[in-house]
C-alpha positions as CSV (number, residue, x, y, z in Angstrom):
1,M,0.0,0.0,0.0
2,D,1.0,3.5,-0.7
3,N,1.3,5.8,2.3
4,Q,1.0,8.9,0.2
5,P,-1.3,11.6,1.6
6,Q,-4.3,12.2,-0.5
7,H,-5.0,15.7,-1.7
8,I,-8.6,16.8,-1.9
9,V,-9.3,19.9,-4.0
10,I,-12.5,21.8,-3.2
11,T,-13.5,24.5,-5.6
12,Q,-16.2,27.0,-5.0
13,S,-17.9,28.7,-7.8
14,A,-19.5,32.1,-7.5
15,P,-23.2,32.1,-7.2
16,P,-25.0,33.0,-10.5
17,S,-25.6,36.7,-10.8
18,N,-27.8,38.8,-13.1
19,G,-26.4,42.3,-13.6
20,L,-29.2,43.4,-15.9
21,G,-31.8,42.2,-13.4
22,T,-30.1,44.0,-10.6
23,T,-29.9,47.2,-12.7
24,A,-33.6,46.8,-13.6
25,M,-34.6,46.5,-10.0
26,I,-32.5,49.5,-8.9
27,L,-33.9,51.6,-11.8
28,G,-37.4,50.5,-10.9
29,I,-37.0,51.5,-7.3
30,I,-35.6,54.9,-8.3
31,S,-38.4,55.3,-10.9
32,L,-41.1,54.5,-8.3
33,V,-39.8,57.0,-5.8
34,F,-39.4,59.8,-8.4
35,A,-42.8,59.1,-10.0
36,F,-44.6,60.3,-6.9
37,I,-42.8,63.7,-6.8
38,P,-44.5,66.1,-9.3
39,L,-41.7,68.5,-10.0
40,I,-38.9,66.0,-10.5
41,G,-41.0,63.2,-11.8
42,F,-39.6,63.6,-15.2
43,I,-36.6,61.5,-14.0
44,A,-39.1,58.6,-13.8
45,W,-40.0,59.1,-17.5
46,I,-36.3,58.2,-18.3
47,T,-35.6,55.5,-15.7
48,S,-38.9,53.6,-15.8
49,P,-38.6,52.6,-19.5
50,L,-34.9,51.7,-18.9
51,A,-36.1,49.5,-16.0
52,L,-38.5,47.7,-18.2
53,I,-35.9,47.2,-21.0
54,F,-33.2,45.9,-18.7
55,G,-35.8,43.7,-16.9
56,L,-37.1,42.2,-20.1
57,I,-33.5,41.4,-21.2
58,G,-32.5,40.2,-17.7
59,V,-35.4,37.9,-17.3
60,T,-33.8,35.5,-19.8
61,K,-30.9,34.9,-17.4
62,A,-31.0,33.2,-14.0
63,P,-31.6,34.3,-11.2
64,R,-34.8,36.1,-12.4
65,G,-36.0,37.8,-9.2
66,G,-34.3,41.2,-9.7
67,A,-35.4,41.3,-13.3
68,I,-39.0,40.5,-12.5
69,A,-39.0,43.1,-9.7
70,G,-37.5,45.7,-12.1
71,I,-40.3,45.0,-14.7
72,V,-43.0,45.3,-12.1
73,L,-41.6,48.4,-10.4
74,G,-40.8,50.1,-13.8
75,G,-44.3,49.3,-15.1
76,I,-45.9,50.8,-12.0
77,A,-43.7,53.9,-12.1
78,F,-44.5,54.3,-15.8
79,A,-48.2,54.0,-15.1
80,I,-48.0,56.6,-12.4
81,C,-46.1,58.9,-14.9
82,L,-49.0,58.5,-17.4
83,L,-51.5,59.2,-14.6
84,W,-49.7,62.4,-13.7
85,A,-49.5,63.4,-17.4
86,T,-53.3,62.8,-17.8
87,I,-54.1,64.8,-14.6
88,F,-51.8,67.6,-15.8
89,G,-53.3,67.6,-19.3
90,A,-56.8,67.7,-17.9
91,A,-56.0,70.5,-15.6
92,M,-54.4,72.5,-18.5
93,A,-57.5,71.9,-20.7
94,A,-59.8,72.9,-17.9
95,G,-57.7,76.0,-17.2
96,S,-57.7,77.1,-20.8
97,G,-61.4,76.7,-21.2
98,A,-62.2,78.8,-18.2
99,S,-60.8,82.0,-19.8
């Protein structure tokens, strides 16, 4: 018998990451916060479509959680932006008709 010590090699791989999904989630959170603020809500007009785009691309990779959160948050923020635009447009139309 051979009295040679046995060498065991243990390798650890990094957990899978999804950079686009994480980006989508962060942009979705930023969009949702800014969508509720009337004067600086225009930032949400830029970040919410980006969250949707990055989320839709990132959902094809694992893990999908951040990408799905980015899609949901970006969609809600974009809907709030559209609601603000509708309210503002209605107020402008009502204001111009009152003269």
